[in-house]
C-alpha positions as CSV (number, residue, x, y, z in Angstrom):
1,R,-257.6,133.6,39.8
2,L,-256.0,133.5,43.1
3,G,-252.6,135.0,44.1
4,A,-249.7,133.0,45.6
5,D,-250.6,134.0,49.2
6,A,-254.4,133.4,48.9
7,Q,-256.0,130.3,50.2
8,R,-259.1,128.6,48.8
9,R,-261.8,128.4,51.4
10,D,-264.8,126.0,51.5
11,P,-267.8,128.5,51.7
12,R,-269.8,125.8,53.6
13,F,-267.6,126.6,56.7
14,D,-267.4,130.4,56.3
15,A,-269.5,132.2,59.0
16,L,-271.2,134.3,56.5
17,S,-272.8,131.5,54.6
18,T,-274.2,129.5,57.4
19,G,-276.4,132.3,58.4
20,G,-275.1,132.5,61.9
21,D,-277.4,129.4,63.1
22,A,-274.8,127.2,64.5
23,A,-277.4,124.6,65.5
24,A,-278.5,124.4,61.9
25,A,-274.9,124.1,60.7
26,T,-274.3,121.3,63.2
27,R,-277.2,119.4,61.9
28,R,-276.4,119.9,58.4
29,Y,-272.9,118.8,58.7
30,A,-273.4,115.9,61.2
31,F,-271.9,113.5,58.7
32,L,-268.6,115.3,59.5
33,A,-268.7,114.3,63.1
34,E,-269.3,110.6,62.0
35,R,-266.3,110.8,59.8
36,E,-264.1,112.4,62.4
37,K,-265.0,109.3,64.7
38,E,-264.0,107.0,61.9
39,E,-260.7,108.9,61.6
40,L,-260.1,108.8,65.2
41,K,-260.6,105.0,65.2
42,A,-258.1,104.6,62.4
43,S,-255.6,106.9,64.1
44,R,-256.0,105.0,67.3
45,A,-255.2,101.7,65.5
46,Y,-252.3,103.3,63.8
47,L,-250.9,104.5,67.3
48,K,-251.1,100.9,68.5
49,T,-248.7,99.7,65.8
50,K,-244.8,99.8,66.2
51,R,-244.4,102.5,63.8
52,G,-247.3,104.6,65.5
53,R,-246.0,104.3,68.9
54,R,-242.8,106.2,67.9
55,D,-244.7,108.8,65.8
56,A,-244.8,111.9,68.2
57,A,-246.7,114.1,65.6
58,A,-249.3,111.5,65.1
59,R,-249.8,111.2,68.8
60,G,-250.1,115.0,69.2
61,D,-252.6,115.2,66.4
62,Y,-254.8,112.3,67.8
63,E,-254.7,113.9,71.3
64,R,-255.7,117.3,70.0
65,R,-258.5,115.9,67.8
66,V,-259.8,113.8,70.9
67,S,-259.6,117.0,73.0
68,K,-261.6,118.9,70.5
69,Q,-264.1,116.1,70.2
70,R,-264.8,116.1,74.0
71,Q,-265.1,119.9,74.0
72,R,-267.7,119.6,71.3
73,E,-269.7,117.0,73.4
74,H,-269.3,119.3,76.5
75,D,-270.6,122.3,74.5
76,E,-273.6,120.3,73.2
77,R,-274.4,119.1,76.7
78,R,-274.3,122.6,78.1
79,R,-276.5,124.0,75.1
80,A,-279.0,121.2,75.7
81,V,-279.3,121.8,79.5
82,T,-279.6,125.4,78.8
83,A,-282.3,125.0,76.4
84,R,-284.1,122.6,78.8
85,F,-284.0,125.4,81.5
86,R,-285.3,128.0,79.2
87,R,-288.1,125.8,77.8
88,E,-289.3,125.0,81.4
89,E,-289.1,128.7,82.4
90,R,-291.1,129.8,79.3
91,S,-293.7,127.3,80.0
92,K,-293.9,128.4,83.7
93,V,-294.3,132.2,82.6
94,K,-296.8,131.4,80.1
95,K,-299.0,129.1,82.4
96,T,-298.8,131.0,85.8
97,G,-297.7,134.6,84.6
98,K,-294.8,134.5,86.9
99,A,-291.8,136.8,86.5
100,P,-289.0,135.2,84.3
101,Y,-286.2,133.8,86.2
102,Y,-282.7,133.8,84.5
103,T,-280.8,130.8,85.6
104,K,-277.5,131.4,87.2
105,R,-274.2,130.0,85.7
106,S,-273.5,127.8,88.8
107,V,-276.9,126.4,88.6
108,L,-276.3,125.6,84.8
109,K,-273.0,124.1,85.6
110,G,-274.4,122.0,88.4
111,A,-277.0,120.7,86.0
112,V,-274.5,119.9,83.2
113,A,-272.5,117.9,85.8
114,Q,-275.6,116.1,86.9
115,D,-276.3,115.3,83.2
116,R,-272.8,114.0,82.7
117,F,-273.0,111.9,85.7
118,A,-276.2,110.4,84.8
119,D,-274.8,109.6,81.2
120,L,-271.8,107.9,82.9
121,K,-274.0,106.0,85.1
122,N,-276.2,104.8,82.2
123,R,-273.0,103.6,80.4
124,G,-271.7,101.9,83.6
125,K,-268.5,104.1,83.7
126,L,-269.3,106.2,86.7
127,G,-267.2,104.3,89.1
128,A,-264.1,104.4,87.0
129,F,-264.8,108.0,86.4
130,L,-265.0,108.8,90.2
131,A,-261.8,106.6,91.0
132,K,-259.8,108.6,88.5
133,R,-261.0,111.8,89.9
134,G,-260.1,110.6,93.4
135,R,-256.7,109.6,92.3
136,R,-256.0,113.0,90.7
137,A,-257.3,114.7,93.8
138,G,-255.0,112.6,95.9
139,L,-251.9,113.5,93.7
140,L,-252.9,117.3,94.1
141,E,-253.1,117.0,98.0
142,K,-249.6,115.1,97.9
143,G,-248.1,117.9,95.9
144,A,-249.5,120.5,98.2
145,R,-248.2,118.7,101.2
146,K,-244.7,118.5,99.7
147,Q,-244.8,122.3,99.2
148,G,-245.8,122.7,102.8
149,N,-249.5,123.7,102.0
150,D,-251.2,120.8,103.7
151,P,-254.9,121.0,103.0
152,A,-255.8,119.0,106.0
153,R,-254.5,121.7,108.5
């Protein structure tokens, strides 16, 4: 029996019960990601209604969940790129007997960005992404000029 201050916890999401293998847990509970996408779609539809447009709490919840989803996608992309680099390096060490090379963070970061750009290009959204990035950079420069820190100088 639980006390008033105790909370029930689902053991599937407890770190001890997953065995520490995050990849296995992600595969095992992939259906939750699908359900999350469906919930986001319903939430987006609600926010388009008259009542939803005024609901600040629902908007905040929606934006928080979208942000979490984007972060999960980014983490998955980074994990995949890192695994690819490690796999390639292991095969080179095995075949040629060369000394192992541990990839620098900056190289991994660049590879993740290239992977992201390739994905955007395949989906036909690269132009829109770069235009948005350019607008954002322009706004930052404009703000810097207003403060007297002209980056062009």
